GUTIBA-526715 format. One record per atom (N, C-alpha, C): atom name; x, y, z; residue in three letters; residue number from 1. Coordinates in nm, 2 decimals, m for minus. Example, Ala and Ser with C-alpha at 12.3 -4.5 7.8 and 13.67 -1.06 7.14 Angstrom:
<dogus>
[N [1.32 m0.57 0.78] Ala 1]
[CA [1.23 m0.45 0.78] Ala 1]
[C [1.32 m0.33 0.78] Ala 1]
[N [1.28 m0.22 0.71] Ser 2]
[CA [1.37 m0.11 0.71] Ser 2]
[C [1.29 0.00 0.79] Ser 2]
</dogus>
This chain:
<dogus>
[N [10.17 8.50 8.56] Met 1]
[CA [10.15 8.62 8.48] Met 1]
[C [10.19 8.75 8.56] Met 1]
[N [10.24 8.84 8.49] Ala 2]
[CA [10.28 8.97 8.55] Ala 2]
[C [10.15 9.04 8.60] Ala 2]
[N [10.17 9.11 8.72] Arg 3]
[CA [10.06 9.18 8.77] Arg 3]
[C [10.11 9.31 8.84] Arg 3]
[N [10.05 9.42 8.80] Tyr 4]
[CA [10.08 9.55 8.87] Tyr 4]
[C [9.96 9.58 8.96] Tyr 4]
[N [9.99 9.63 9.07] Thr 5]
[CA [9.89 9.68 9.16] Thr 5]
[C [9.92 9.83 9.18] Thr 5]
[N [9.82 9.91 9.15] Cys 6]
[CA [9.84 10.05 9.15] Cys 6]
[C [9.74 10.11 9.25] Cys 6]
[N [9.79 10.18 9.35] Met 7]
[CA [9.70 10.25 9.45] Met 7]
[C [9.71 10.40 9.42] Met 7]
[N [9.59 10.45 9.39] Ile 8]
[CA [9.58 10.59 9.36] Ile 8]
[C [9.47 10.66 9.44] Ile 8]
[N [9.48 10.79 9.45] His 9]
[CA [9.38 10.86 9.53] His 9]
[C [9.27 10.92 9.44] His 9]
[N [9.15 10.90 9.49] Glu 10]
[CA [9.03 10.95 9.41] Glu 10]
[C [9.05 11.10 9.39] Glu 10]
[N [9.03 11.14 9.27] Gly 11]
[CA [9.03 11.29 9.23] Gly 11]
[C [9.17 11.33 9.20] Gly 11]
[N [9.27 11.25 9.20] Gln 12]
[CA [9.41 11.29 9.17] Gln 12]
[C [9.44 11.26 9.02] Gln 12]
[N [9.55 11.31 8.97] Gly 13]
[CA [9.58 11.30 8.83] Gly 13]
[C [9.58 11.16 8.77] Gly 13]
[N [9.63 11.06 8.85] Ala 14]
[CA [9.63 10.92 8.80] Ala 14]
[C [9.50 10.86 8.77] Ala 14]
[N [9.40 10.91 8.84] Glu 15]
[CA [9.26 10.85 8.83] Glu 15]
[C [9.21 10.86 8.68] Glu 15]
[N [9.23 10.97 8.62] Gly 16]
[CA [9.18 10.99 8.49] Gly 16]
[C [9.27 10.94 8.38] Gly 16]
[N [9.38 10.89 8.42] Arg 17]
[CA [9.48 10.84 8.32] Arg 17]
[C [9.51 10.69 8.33] Arg 17]
[N [9.42 10.62 8.38] Arg 18]
[CA [9.44 10.47 8.40] Arg 18]
[C [9.48 10.40 8.27] Arg 18]
[N [9.40 10.43 8.17] Gly 19]
[CA [9.43 10.36 8.04] Gly 19]
[C [9.58 10.38 7.99] Gly 19]
[N [9.61 10.51 7.99] Glu 20]
[CA [9.75 10.55 7.95] Glu 20]
[C [9.85 10.49 8.04] Glu 20]
[N [9.83 10.49 8.17] Leu 21]
[CA [9.93 10.44 8.26] Leu 21]
[C [9.94 10.29 8.25] Leu 21]
[N [9.83 10.22 8.23] Ala 22]
[CA [9.83 10.07 8.22] Ala 22]
[C [9.90 10.03 8.09] Ala 22]
[N [9.88 10.10 7.98] Arg 23]
[CA [9.95 10.07 7.86] Arg 23]
[C [10.10 10.09 7.88] Arg 23]
[N [10.14 10.20 7.95] Gly 24]
[CA [10.28 10.23 7.97] Gly 24]
[C [10.34 10.13 8.06] Gly 24]
[N [10.27 10.08 8.16] Leu 25]
[CA [10.33 9.98 8.25] Leu 25]
[C [10.35 9.85 8.17] Leu 25]
[N [10.25 9.81 8.09] Gln 26]
[CA [10.26 9.69 8.01] Gln 26]
[C [10.37 9.70 7.92] Gln 26]
[N [10.40 9.81 7.86] Lys 27]
[CA [10.51 9.83 7.76] Lys 27]
[C [10.65 9.81 7.84] Lys 27]
[N [10.66 9.87 7.95] Ile 28]
[CA [10.78 9.86 8.03] Ile 28]
[C [10.80 9.71 8.07] Ile 28]
[N [10.70 9.64 8.11] Gly 29]
[CA [10.71 9.50 8.14] Gly 29]
[C [10.75 9.42 8.02] Gly 29]
[N [10.70 9.45 7.90] Arg 30]
[CA [10.74 9.37 7.78] Arg 30]
[C [10.88 9.40 7.75] Arg 30]
[N [10.92 9.53 7.76] Asp 31]
[CA [11.06 9.57 7.72] Asp 31]
[C [11.16 9.51 7.81] Asp 31]
[N [11.13 9.51 7.94] Leu 32]
[CA [11.23 9.46 8.04] Leu 32]
[C [11.23 9.32 8.08] Leu 32]
[N [11.10 9.26 8.08] Phe 33]
[CA [11.09 9.13 8.14] Phe 33]
[C [11.02 9.03 8.04] Phe 33]
[N [10.99 9.07 7.92] Gly 34]
[CA [10.92 8.99 7.83] Gly 34]
[C [10.78 8.95 7.87] Gly 34]
[N [10.71 9.04 7.94] Asp 35]
[CA [10.57 9.02 7.98] Asp 35]
[C [10.48 9.00 7.86] Asp 35]
[N [10.37 8.93 7.88] Pro 36]
[CA [10.27 8.92 7.77] Pro 36]
[C [10.20 9.06 7.75] Pro 36]
[N [10.15 9.07 7.63] Glu 37]
[CA [10.08 9.20 7.59] Glu 37]
[C [9.97 9.24 7.69] Glu 37]
[N [9.91 9.14 7.75] Asp 38]
[CA [9.79 9.17 7.84] Asp 38]
[C [9.82 9.15 7.99] Asp 38]
[N [9.94 9.19 8.03] Ala 39]
[CA [9.98 9.18 8.17] Ala 39]
[C [9.87 9.26 8.25] Ala 39]
[N [9.83 9.20 8.36] Glu 40]
[CA [9.72 9.26 8.44] Glu 40]
[C [9.77 9.39 8.52] Glu 40]
[N [9.68 9.49 8.52] Val 41]
[CA [9.70 9.61 8.59] Val 41]
[C [9.58 9.63 8.68] Val 41]
[N [9.60 9.61 8.81] Ala 42]
[CA [9.48 9.62 8.91] Ala 42]
[C [9.49 9.76 8.97] Ala 42]
[N [9.37 9.82 8.99] Trp 43]
[CA [9.37 9.96 9.05] Trp 43]
[C [9.29 9.95 9.18] Trp 43]
[N [9.35 10.02 9.28] Ile 44]
[CA [9.29 10.04 9.41] Ile 44]
[C [9.27 10.19 9.43] Ile 44]
[N [9.15 10.24 9.43] Ala 45]
[CA [9.13 10.38 9.45] Ala 45]
[C [9.10 10.41 9.59] Ala 45]
[N [9.18 10.50 9.65] Ile 46]
[CA [9.16 10.54 9.79] Ile 46]
[C [9.06 10.66 9.79] Ile 46]
[N [8.95 10.64 9.86] Arg 47]
[CA [8.85 10.75 9.87] Arg 47]
[C [8.90 10.87 9.93] Arg 47]
[N [8.85 10.98 9.88] Lys 48]
[CA [8.89 11.11 9.94] Lys 48]
[C [8.87 11.11 10.09] Lys 48]
[N [8.96 11.17 10.17] Gly 49]
[CA [8.95 11.17 10.31] Gly 49]
[C [9.01 11.04 10.38] Gly 49]
[N [9.06 10.95 10.30] Tyr 50]
[CA [9.11 10.82 10.36] Tyr 50]
[C [9.26 10.80 10.35] Tyr 50]
[N [9.33 10.90 10.28] Gly 51]
[CA [9.47 10.89 10.27] Gly 51]
[C [9.54 11.02 10.30] Gly 51]
[N [9.64 11.01 10.39] Phe 52]
[CA [9.70 11.14 10.44] Phe 52]
[C [9.85 11.12 10.44] Phe 52]
[N [9.92 11.22 10.42] Thr 53]
[CA [10.07 11.23 10.43] Thr 53]
[C [10.10 11.35 10.52] Thr 53]
[N [10.17 11.34 10.63] Ala 54]
[CA [10.20 11.45 10.72] Ala 54]
[C [10.08 11.53 10.75] Ala 54]
[N [9.97 11.46 10.78] Gly 55]
[CA [9.85 11.53 10.82] Gly 55]
[C [9.77 11.60 10.72] Gly 55]
[N [9.81 11.59 10.59] Lys 56]
[CA [9.73 11.65 10.48] Lys 56]
[C [9.69 11.54 10.38] Lys 56]
[N [9.58 11.57 10.31] Pro 57]
[CA [9.54 11.47 10.21] Pro 57]
[C [9.65 11.43 10.11] Pro 57]
[N [9.67 11.31 10.10] Ser 58]
[CA [9.78 11.26 10.01] Ser 58]
[C [9.75 11.27 9.87] Ser 58]
[N [9.85 11.29 9.79] Ser 59]
[CA [9.83 11.29 9.64] Ser 59]
[C [9.93 11.19 9.58] Ser 59]
[N [9.99 11.11 9.66] Ser 60]
[CA [10.08 11.01 9.60] Ser 60]
[C [10.02 10.89 9.55] Ser 60]
[N [10.09 10.82 9.46] Ser 61]
[CA [10.04 10.69 9.40] Ser 61]
[C [10.15 10.59 9.44] Ser 61]
[N [10.11 10.46 9.44] Leu 62]
[CA [10.20 10.35 9.47] Leu 62]
[C [10.18 10.25 9.36] Leu 62]
[N [10.29 10.20 9.30] Val 63]
[CA [10.29 10.10 9.19] Val 63]
[C [10.38 9.98 9.25] Val 63]
[N [10.32 9.86 9.25] Ala 64]
[CA [10.39 9.75 9.30] Ala 64]
[C [10.38 9.63 9.20] Ala 64]
[N [10.49 9.56 9.18] Arg 65]
[CA [10.48 9.43 9.11] Arg 65]
[C [10.60 9.35 9.15] Arg 65]
[N [10.58 9.22 9.12] Thr 66]
[CA [10.70 9.13 9.14] Thr 66]
[C [10.78 9.13 9.01] Thr 66]
[N [10.91 9.11 9.03] Val 67]
[CA [11.01 9.11 8.92] Val 67]
[C [11.08 8.97 8.93] Val 67]
[N [11.15 8.93 8.82] Pro 68]
[CA [11.21 8.80 8.83] Pro 68]
[C [11.31 8.79 8.94] Pro 68]
[N [11.31 8.68 9.01] Phe 69]
[CA [11.39 8.65 9.12] Phe 69]
[C [11.54 8.67 9.08] Phe 69]
[N [11.61 8.74 9.17] Gly 70]
[CA [11.75 8.77 9.14] Gly 70]
[C [11.78 8.87 9.04] Gly 70]
[N [11.68 8.95 9.01] Leu 71]
[CA [11.70 9.06 8.91] Leu 71]
[C [11.82 9.15 8.96] Leu 71]
[N [11.90 9.19 8.87] Ser 72]
[CA [12.02 9.27 8.90] Ser 72]
[C [11.97 9.41 8.95] Ser 72]
[N [12.05 9.47 9.03] Gln 73]
[CA [12.02 9.61 9.08] Gln 73]
[C [12.00 9.71 8.97] Gln 73]
[N [12.09 9.70 8.87] Ala 74]
[CA [12.08 9.79 8.75] Ala 74]
[C [11.94 9.78 8.68] Ala 74]
[N [11.90 9.65 8.66] Arg 75]
[CA [11.77 9.63 8.59] Arg 75]
[C [11.65 9.67 8.68] Arg 75]
[N [11.67 9.65 8.81] Arg 76]
[CA [11.56 9.69 8.91] Arg 76]
[C [11.55 9.84 8.91] Arg 76]
[N [11.66 9.91 8.91] Glu 77]
[CA [11.66 10.06 8.90] Glu 77]
[C [11.61 10.11 8.77] Glu 77]
[N [11.64 10.04 8.66] Glu 78]
[CA [11.59 10.08 8.53] Glu 78]
[C [11.43 10.07 8.53] Glu 78]
[N [11.38 9.96 8.58] Phe 79]
[CA [11.24 9.94 8.59] Phe 79]
[C [11.17 10.05 8.67] Phe 79]
[N [11.22 10.08 8.79] Met 80]
[CA [11.16 10.18 8.88] Met 80]
[C [11.18 10.32 8.82] Met 80]
[N [11.29 10.35 8.76] Thr 81]
[CA [11.31 10.48 8.70] Thr 81]
[C [11.21 10.50 8.58] Thr 81]
[N [11.19 10.40 8.50] Arg 82]
[CA [11.09 10.41 8.39] Arg 82]
[C [10.95 10.42 8.44] Arg 82]
[N [10.91 10.35 8.54] Val 83]
[CA [10.78 10.37 8.60] Val 83]
[C [10.76 10.51 8.65] Val 83]
[N [10.86 10.56 8.73] Cys 84]
[CA [10.85 10.70 8.78] Cys 84]
[C [10.83 10.80 8.67] Cys 84]
[N [10.91 10.78 8.56] Lys 85]
[CA [10.90 10.88 8.45] Lys 85]
[C [10.77 10.87 8.38] Lys 85]
[N [10.72 10.75 8.36] Leu 86]
[CA [10.58 10.73 8.30] Leu 86]
[C [10.48 10.81 8.38] Leu 86]
[N [10.48 10.79 8.52] Trp 87]
[CA [10.38 10.85 8.60] Trp 87]
[C [10.39 11.00 8.60] Trp 87]
[N [10.52 11.05 8.61] Lys 88]
[CA [10.54 11.19 8.61] Lys 88]
[C [10.49 11.26 8.48] Lys 88]
[N [10.53 11.19 8.37] Asp 89]
[CA [10.49 11.24 8.24] Asp 89]
[C [10.34 11.25 8.22] Asp 89]
[N [10.27 11.14 8.27] Ala 90]
[CA [10.12 11.13 8.25] Ala 90]
[C [10.04 11.21 8.34] Ala 90]
[N [10.09 11.23 8.46] Thr 91]
[CA [10.01 11.29 8.57] Thr 91]
[C [10.06 11.43 8.61] Thr 91]
[N [10.18 11.46 8.58] Gly 92]
[CA [10.24 11.58 8.63] Gly 92]
[C [10.28 11.58 8.78] Gly 92]
[N [10.29 11.46 8.83] Cys 93]
[CA [10.32 11.45 8.97] Cys 93]
[C [10.47 11.48 8.99] Cys 93]
[N [10.51 11.50 9.12] Ser 94]
[CA [10.65 11.52 9.15] Ser 94]
[C [10.71 11.39 9.19] Ser 94]
[N [10.85 11.39 9.21] Asp 95]
[CA [10.92 11.27 9.25] Asp 95]
[C [10.86 11.22 9.38] Asp 95]
[N [10.82 11.31 9.47] Ala 96]
[CA [10.77 11.27 9.60] Ala 96]
[C [10.63 11.21 9.60] Ala 96]
[N [10.56 11.21 9.48] Glu 97]
[CA [10.42 11.16 9.47] Glu 97]
[C [10.41 11.03 9.40] Glu 97]
[N [10.52 10.96 9.37] Ile 98]
[CA [10.51 10.83 9.31] Ile 98]
[C [10.61 10.74 9.39] Ile 98]
[N [10.55 10.62 9.43] Val 99]
[CA [10.63 10.52 9.50] Val 99]
[C [10.62 10.40 9.42] Val 99]
[N [10.74 10.34 9.39] Val 100]
[CA [10.74 10.21 9.31] Val 100]
[C [10.81 10.11 9.39] Val 100]
[N [10.75 9.99 9.39] Thr 101]
[CA [10.82 9.88 9.46] Thr 101]
[C [10.84 9.76 9.35] Thr 101]
[N [10.95 9.70 9.36] Ala 102]
[CA [10.99 9.59 9.28] Ala 102]
[C [11.03 9.47 9.37] Ala 102]
[N [10.93 9.38 9.39] Ile 103]
[CA [10.94 9.27 9.49] Ile 103]
[C [10.99 9.15 9.41] Ile 103]
[N [11.09 9.08 9.46] Asp 104]
[CA [11.14 8.96 9.40] Asp 104]
[C [11.03 8.86 9.40] Asp 104]
[N [11.01 8.80 9.28] Gly 105]
[CA [10.91 8.69 9.26] Gly 105]
[C [10.96 8.57 9.33] Gly 105]
[N [10.89 8.46 9.32] Pro 106]
[CA [10.93 8.34 9.38] Pro 106]
[C [11.06 8.29 9.33] Pro 106]
[N [11.14 8.23 9.42] Ala 107]
[CA [11.27 8.17 9.38] Ala 107]
[C [11.24 8.05 9.29] Ala 107]
[N [11.32 8.03 9.19] Pro 108]
[CA [11.31 7.91 9.11] Pro 108]
[C [11.33 7.78 9.20] Pro 108]
[N [11.25 7.68 9.16] Ser 109]
[CA [11.26 7.55 9.24] Ser 109]
[C [11.38 7.47 9.20] Ser 109]
</dogus>
């Protein structure tokens, strides 16, 4: 089953938009990879004072998921671009405040 892991900072824009973001991630997964309607979206909230970038409290989010093994570079870029756009539209974050990883899933046997 597809699973997204989203790391967000307490008190930042993504925290109050979890439902909207989860639905958007699930739609992207359905569109690009044929994911089921109920793909899992797991949230990890980083407490205030526990995440920093360049010595200042961090406002960035990280979204990670596995993608089909051998996914083409073009499809991988489309996935990551769509996730970034979703995040920026929903939260108002900048390009520098969203990190997306697309990790190759297990190789077929």
